[in-house]
VEXDREN-2710 file (C-alpha; in Angstrom, 1 decimal):
% VEXDREN-2710
k/r/px/py/pz
1/MET/-78.9/29.6/66.4
2/LYS/-78.4/26.0/65.0
3/ASN/-79.3/27.5/61.3
4/ILE/-76.4/29.9/61.6
5/ILE/-73.9/27.6/62.7
6/PHE/-74.4/24.9/60.2
7/PRO/-73.4/26.7/57.1
8/GLY/-70.1/27.8/58.7
9/ALA/-69.3/24.3/59.9
10/PHE/-70.2/23.0/56.4
11/LEU/-67.7/25.5/54.8
12/VAL/-64.7/24.8/57.3
13/THR/-65.3/21.0/56.5
14/LEU/-65.4/21.9/52.7
15/PHE/-62.1/23.8/53.1
16/CYS/-60.3/21.0/54.9
17/CYS/-61.2/18.5/52.0
18/CYS/-60.0/20.6/49.7
19/ASN/-56.7/21.1/51.5
20/SER/-56.2/17.4/52.2
21/ALA/-56.7/16.8/48.0
22/LYS/-53.7/19.2/47.0
23/PRO/-50.7/16.9/48.3
24/GLU/-52.0/14.0/45.9
25/LYS/-52.2/16.7/43.0
26/ALA/-48.7/18.0/43.6
27/LYS/-47.1/14.5/43.8
28/ASP/-49.0/13.5/40.4
29/ASN/-47.4/16.5/39.1
30/GLU/-44.0/15.7/40.2
31/VAL/-44.3/12.5/38.5
32/ASP/-45.0/14.1/35.3
33/ARG/-42.3/16.7/35.3
34/LYS/-39.7/13.7/35.6
35/PRO/-38.0/13.6/32.1
36/HIS/-38.8/10.8/29.7
37/TYR/-36.1/9.5/27.2
38/ALA/-36.4/7.4/24.3
39/LEU/-34.2/4.4/24.5
40/SER/-32.7/2.2/21.9
41/VAL/-31.0/-1.4/22.5
42/ILE/-27.4/-1.9/21.5
43/GLN/-26.7/-4.3/18.6
44/THR/-23.3/-6.1/18.7
45/THR/-22.6/-6.2/15.0
46/GLY/-20.9/-2.9/13.4
47/PRO/-22.7/-1.7/10.5
48/THR/-21.8/-2.5/6.8
49/SER/-20.8/0.8/5.4
50/MET/-20.0/2.2/1.9
51/ILE/-17.4/4.3/1.3
52/LYS/-16.3/6.5/-1.8
53/LEU/-12.3/7.0/-2.1
54/PRO/-10.0/8.5/-4.7
55/GLY/-7.7/5.8/-6.3
56/GLN/-5.5/5.6/-9.5
57/LEU/-4.4/3.1/-12.2
58/ALA/-0.9/2.1/-12.4
59/ALA/1.1/-0.4/-14.8
60/TYR/1.8/-3.5/-13.1
61/GLN/5.2/-3.2/-14.4
62/GLU/7.1/-0.3/-15.6
63/VAL/10.6/0.7/-16.4
64/SER/12.7/3.9/-17.6
65/ILE/15.5/2.4/-19.7
66/PHE/18.6/4.4/-19.4
67/PRO/21.8/3.7/-21.1
68/LYS/24.6/1.6/-19.3
69/VAL/27.5/2.6/-21.4
70/ASN/28.4/5.9/-23.1
71/GLY/27.7/5.9/-26.8
72/TYR/25.7/7.0/-29.8
73/VAL/22.3/6.0/-30.7
74/LYS/22.6/3.9/-34.1
75/ASN/18.8/3.0/-34.6
76/VAL/15.7/2.9/-32.5
77/GLN/13.1/0.1/-33.6
78/VAL/10.0/1.4/-31.7
79/ASP/8.0/4.6/-30.9
80/ILE/5.5/5.8/-28.5
81/GLY/2.6/3.4/-28.7
82/SER/4.6/0.5/-30.0
83/LYS/3.6/-3.1/-28.4
84/VAL/6.5/-5.2/-27.6
85/HIS/7.3/-8.6/-26.2
86/GLN/10.0/-9.8/-23.8
87/GLY/13.2/-10.0/-25.4
88/GLN/12.4/-7.8/-28.4
89/LEU/15.0/-5.6/-29.9
90/LEU/14.3/-1.9/-29.1
91/MET/17.4/0.1/-30.0
92/THR/21.0/-0.4/-30.6
93/LEU/24.0/1.9/-29.8
94/GLU/27.6/2.0/-30.9
95/ALA/30.6/2.9/-29.1
96/PRO/34.0/2.6/-31.1
97/GLU/36.0/2.9/-28.4
98/LEU/34.3/0.0/-26.6
99/ALA/34.8/-2.3/-29.2
100/GLN/38.6/-1.6/-29.4
101/SER/38.9/-2.1/-25.5
102/THR/37.3/-5.5/-26.0
103/MET/39.8/-6.2/-28.7
104/GLN/42.5/-5.4/-26.7
105/ALA/41.4/-7.3/-23.7
106/LYS/41.0/-10.3/-25.8
107/GLU/44.4/-10.0/-27.2
108/LYS/46.1/-9.4/-23.8
109/TYR/44.3/-12.6/-22.5
110/ALA/45.5/-14.6/-25.3
111/ARG/49.1/-13.4/-24.5
112/THR/49.2/-14.3/-21.1
113/LYS/47.2/-17.7/-21.9
114/ALA/50.2/-18.2/-24.2
115/ASP/53.0/-17.3/-21.5
116/LEU/51.1/-19.5/-18.9
117/SER/51.2/-22.5/-21.4
118/ILE/55.0/-22.3/-21.9
119/ASP/55.7/-21.6/-18.2
120/ARG/53.7/-24.9/-17.4
121/GLU/55.4/-27.0/-20.2
122/HIS/58.9/-25.8/-18.6
123/TYR/57.7/-26.7/-15.2
124/ASN/56.5/-30.1/-16.4
125/ARG/60.0/-30.9/-18.1
126/LEU/61.9/-29.9/-15.2
127/LEU/59.6/-32.0/-12.6
128/GLU/60.4/-35.0/-15.1
129/ALA/64.2/-34.3/-15.0
130/SER/64.2/-33.7/-11.2
131/GLN/63.3/-37.5/-11.0
132/THR/67.1/-38.3/-11.7
133/PRO/69.1/-37.5/-8.4
134/GLY/71.1/-34.1/-8.8
135/ALA/70.0/-33.2/-12.2
136/ILE/67.6/-30.3/-11.1
137/SER/68.1/-28.0/-8.1
138/PRO/64.9/-27.8/-5.8
139/LEU/65.2/-24.1/-5.6
140/ASP/65.1/-23.9/-9.6
141/LEU/62.1/-26.1/-9.6
142/SER/60.3/-24.2/-6.9
143/PHE/61.0/-21.1/-8.6
144/VAL/59.6/-22.3/-12.0
145/LYS/56.3/-23.7/-10.1
146/SER/55.8/-20.1/-8.4
147/LYS/56.3/-18.4/-11.8
148/VAL/53.5/-20.7/-13.4
149/GLU/51.1/-19.8/-10.5
150/SER/51.8/-16.2/-11.1
151/ASP/51.1/-16.3/-14.9
152/SER/48.0/-18.4/-14.0
153/ALA/46.8/-15.6/-12.0
154/VAL/47.4/-12.9/-14.5
155/SER/45.8/-14.9/-17.2
156/ASN/42.7/-15.1/-15.0
157/ALA/42.7/-11.6/-14.4
158/ALA/43.0/-10.8/-18.4
159/LYS/40.3/-13.2/-19.0
160/SER/37.9/-11.4/-16.5
161/ASN/38.8/-8.1/-18.0
162/TRP/37.9/-9.7/-21.6
163/GLN/34.5/-10.8/-20.3
164/MET/33.6/-7.5/-18.6
165/GLN/34.5/-5.7/-21.8
166/GLU/32.3/-8.1/-23.6
167/THR/29.4/-7.6/-21.4
168/MET/29.5/-4.0/-21.6
169/GLN/29.3/-4.1/-25.2
170/ALA/26.3/-6.5/-24.9
171/TYR/24.8/-3.3/-23.1
172/LEU/24.7/-1.6/-26.7
173/VAL/21.9/-3.8/-27.8
174/VAL/18.9/-2.7/-25.9
175/THR/15.9/-5.4/-25.5
176/ALA/12.6/-5.4/-23.8
177/PRO/12.6/-7.1/-20.1
178/PHE/8.9/-7.7/-20.3
179/SER/6.0/-7.5/-22.7
180/GLY/4.3/-4.2/-22.6
181/VAL/3.8/-0.8/-24.6
182/ILE/6.5/2.1/-25.3
183/THR/4.9/5.0/-23.4
184/GLU/7.8/7.5/-23.8
185/ARG/10.5/8.0/-26.2
186/ASN/13.2/10.8/-25.8
187/VAL/16.1/9.7/-28.2
188/HIS/16.7/9.3/-32.0
189/PRO/19.5/8.1/-34.1
190/GLY/22.8/10.1/-33.7
191/ALA/22.2/11.3/-30.3
192/LEU/24.8/10.9/-27.7
193/VAL/24.0/9.1/-24.5
194/SER/25.8/9.1/-21.3
195/ALA/25.7/6.5/-18.4
196/GLU/27.1/9.0/-16.1
197/SER/24.3/11.8/-16.2
198/LYS/22.1/12.2/-13.6
199/ASP/19.6/14.4/-14.9
200/SER/18.7/13.0/-18.1
201/LYS/15.6/11.7/-19.3
202/PRO/15.3/8.0/-20.0
203/MET/15.7/6.7/-23.6
204/LEU/12.6/5.0/-23.5
205/GLU/9.8/3.9/-20.8
206/LEU/7.9/0.6/-20.9
207/LYS/4.7/-0.3/-19.3
208/GLU/2.8/-3.4/-19.1
209/ILE/-0.8/-2.6/-19.6
210/SER/-2.4/-5.9/-20.1
211/ARG/-2.6/-5.9/-16.2
212/LEU/-2.9/-2.9/-14.1
213/ARG/-2.7/-2.0/-10.4
214/LEU/-5.4/-0.1/-8.9
215/GLN/-4.1/1.7/-5.8
216/VAL/-6.0/3.4/-3.2
217/ASP/-5.4/4.6/0.4
218/ILE/-7.7/3.1/2.8
219/PRO/-8.4/5.3/6.2
220/GLU/-6.9/3.8/9.2
221/ASN/-10.3/3.2/10.7
222/LEU/-11.2/0.9/7.8
223/SER/-8.0/-0.7/7.2
224/GLY/-8.5/-3.3/9.8
225/SER/-11.9/-4.7/8.3
226/LEU/-10.4/-5.3/4.9
227/LYS/-8.4/-8.0/3.9
228/VAL/-6.7/-9.7/0.8
229/SER/-9.2/-11.2/-1.6
230/ASP/-12.1/-8.9/-0.7
231/THR/-13.9/-7.4/-3.4
232/ILE/-13.9/-3.8/-4.6
233/SER/-15.3/-1.9/-7.4
234/PHE/-14.5/1.4/-9.2
235/TYR/-15.8/3.9/-12.0
236/THR/-13.6/5.9/-14.2
237/SER/-14.4/9.0/-16.5
238/ALA/-13.0/7.0/-19.5
239/LEU/-15.9/4.6/-19.0
240/PRO/-18.8/6.5/-17.7
241/GLY/-21.5/4.3/-15.9
242/LYS/-19.4/1.1/-16.4
243/LYS/-19.0/-0.6/-12.9
244/ILE/-15.6/-2.7/-12.7
245/THR/-15.1/-5.1/-9.9
246/ALA/-11.6/-6.4/-8.7
247/HIS/-10.3/-8.3/-5.8
248/ILE/-7.5/-6.7/-3.3
249/SER/-4.4/-8.5/-4.0
250/ARG/-1.8/-6.8/-1.5
251/GLU/-1.9/-4.9/1.7
252/SER/1.0/-2.3/2.4
253/MET/0.8/-3.4/6.2
254/ASN/2.0/0.2/6.9
255/VAL/0.0/3.2/7.9
256/ASN/0.9/6.5/6.5
257/ALA/1.9/8.9/9.5
258/GLN/0.8/11.9/7.7
259/PHE/-2.4/10.9/6.1
260/ARG/-3.4/8.1/8.7
261/SER/-4.0/5.7/5.8
262/GLU/-2.8/2.1/4.5
263/ARG/-2.1/1.8/0.8
264/VAL/-3.9/-1.5/-0.7
265/GLU/-3.8/-2.6/-4.3
266/ALA/-6.2/-4.5/-6.5
267/ASP/-5.0/-6.3/-9.9
268/VAL/-7.1/-5.2/-12.8
269/PHE/-7.0/-7.2/-15.8
270/ASN/-7.1/-5.3/-18.9
271/SER/-7.0/-7.5/-22.0
272/ASP/-9.2/-5.2/-23.8
273/GLU/-7.0/-2.3/-22.9
274/LEU/-9.8/0.1/-22.3
275/LEU/-7.9/1.3/-19.4
276/SER/-4.6/2.9/-19.1
277/PRO/-2.2/3.7/-16.5
278/GLY/-2.5/7.0/-14.9
279/MET/-6.2/7.1/-14.8
280/TYR/-8.1/8.4/-11.9
281/ALA/-10.7/6.1/-10.2
282/ASP/-13.6/6.3/-7.9
283/VAL/-13.2/3.6/-5.7
284/ILE/-16.4/1.9/-3.8
285/ILE/-15.4/-0.2/-0.7
286/TYR/-18.0/-2.1/1.3
287/SER/-16.9/-2.2/5.1
288/LYS/-18.3/-5.1/6.8
289/GLY/-17.9/-3.8/10.2
290/ASN/-15.9/-4.9/13.1
291/VAL/-17.2/-8.0/15.1
292/SER/-16.3/-6.4/18.4
293/GLY/-18.1/-3.3/17.6
294/PHE/-21.6/-2.2/18.8
295/ARG/-24.4/-0.6/16.7
296/VAL/-26.0/2.6/18.1
297/PRO/-28.3/5.5/16.6
298/LYS/-26.0/8.4/15.6
299/SER/-27.9/10.7/17.6
300/ALA/-27.0/8.7/21.0
301/ILE/-23.6/9.8/20.7
302/VAL/-22.4/12.9/22.4
303/THR/-19.2/14.7/21.4
304/SER/-17.6/17.4/23.7
305/THR/-14.3/18.9/23.6
306/GLU/-13.1/16.5/26.4
307/GLN/-14.5/13.1/25.4
308/LYS/-17.0/11.3/23.3
309/TYR/-19.6/9.2/24.9
310/VAL/-23.1/7.4/25.2
311/LEU/-25.5/7.4/28.2
312/VAL/-26.5/4.0/29.1
313/VAL/-29.5/3.2/31.4
314/LYS/-28.4/0.7/34.0
315/SER/-30.7/-0.4/37.0
316/GLY/-32.6/3.0/36.2
317/LYS/-29.7/5.1/36.6
318/ILE/-27.9/7.2/33.7
319/VAL/-24.1/6.3/33.1
320/LYS/-21.8/7.9/30.9
321/VAL/-19.8/5.4/29.0
322/ASP/-16.7/6.5/27.0
323/VAL/-16.7/5.6/23.3
324/THR/-14.8/5.8/20.1
325/SER/-16.8/5.7/16.9
326/GLY/-16.1/3.7/13.6
327/ASN/-18.0/3.0/10.3
328/GLU/-21.4/4.9/9.7
329/SER/-24.2/3.5/7.8
330/GLY/-27.5/5.4/7.6
331/HIS/-28.6/6.6/11.1
332/SER/-26.3/4.1/12.8
333/THR/-22.7/4.3/13.9
334/GLU/-20.3/1.6/14.9
335/VAL/-19.0/2.6/18.3
336/PHE/-16.2/0.7/20.5
337/GLY/-16.3/0.6/24.4
338/ASN/-17.3/-0.9/27.7
339/LEU/-20.7/-1.7/26.6
340/THR/-22.7/-5.0/26.5
341/LYS/-25.2/-6.8/24.2
342/GLY/-28.5/-5.9/25.4
343/ASP/-27.7/-2.5/27.0
344/SER/-30.1/0.4/26.4
345/VAL/-28.8/3.7/25.4
346/ILE/-30.7/7.2/25.2
347/THR/-31.5/7.8/21.7
348/ASN/-31.4/11.4/21.5
349/ALA/-28.6/12.2/24.0
350/ASN/-27.0/15.6/24.8
351/ASP/-24.8/17.4/27.5
352/GLU/-27.4/18.5/29.3
353/ILE/-28.3/15.0/30.6
354/ARG/-26.6/14.4/33.8
355/GLU/-25.0/11.1/34.9
356/GLY/-26.8/9.4/37.9
357/ALA/-29.8/10.7/37.2
358/ASN/-33.2/8.3/37.5
END
């Protein structure tokens, strides 16, 4: 009888031992099922990025020359491509009626000046005679004095009119306001030009090309990281493969509301005249990043319809932190938010990872 019971007891014991081992295996499986995430440590300096932007070269100075007075073109001393220096004669106009008006104004001034001289002499004689008691009536003396003052005003007005006519006549001679190149000519000798016409083309167009302006619109998120004297480089199709460097000279300090960009200019010295105003340029800008930014992997940023955030692991818990992105460089992105140096973010984050998970 003992031999029959012993195998049964052995099986019961073995069954109990197997059952007691199962919970430990289940615990191990639970641990294995917990998700494991790759983490990256946040860096404090935003990444340096290279951005390519379209730009355009413009003349450092340019002017469209219109007639100041009505007249006929007498002669033109320059043509398209002519290099001129400041003060050089460009063209002359003629206006016979203006010359006549100037002569009439001069004669009128001479007449009023003579009348003033006679009246002043008359007054001085009466003033001298009035020293003898009863010789000259005070009323007569006052009347002559008033006439002198009136003639003086008339003479000054005539002089001003004559000077104005001479100034207008000086506009018949057109000179260069600065050194440069004539880039447009729209008149020839004998043509009638009018100062009153609003839709007419300029007689001449002058541009300074020895120094050019490189104009480029910087996106709003990059404008804060650039400043005057920063170096930029650019390429043009006219000089393929040639890298040209310049320094930012001016910032508009205004963001275009439509394109969300700020205009900056760099002076480009063009002594060899290989570049021309109007040329298109591919501008290369290196942004140093913002000192208040943080660098995280691009894959750490989760973008949804409502927010942009990263998943930070703090005290073993996952926390969502809202961020705004900035410069990008390689696999890194510059972000701004409530972050601290040394925080760890989930490298391959997605919107399925829940906040508060272990």
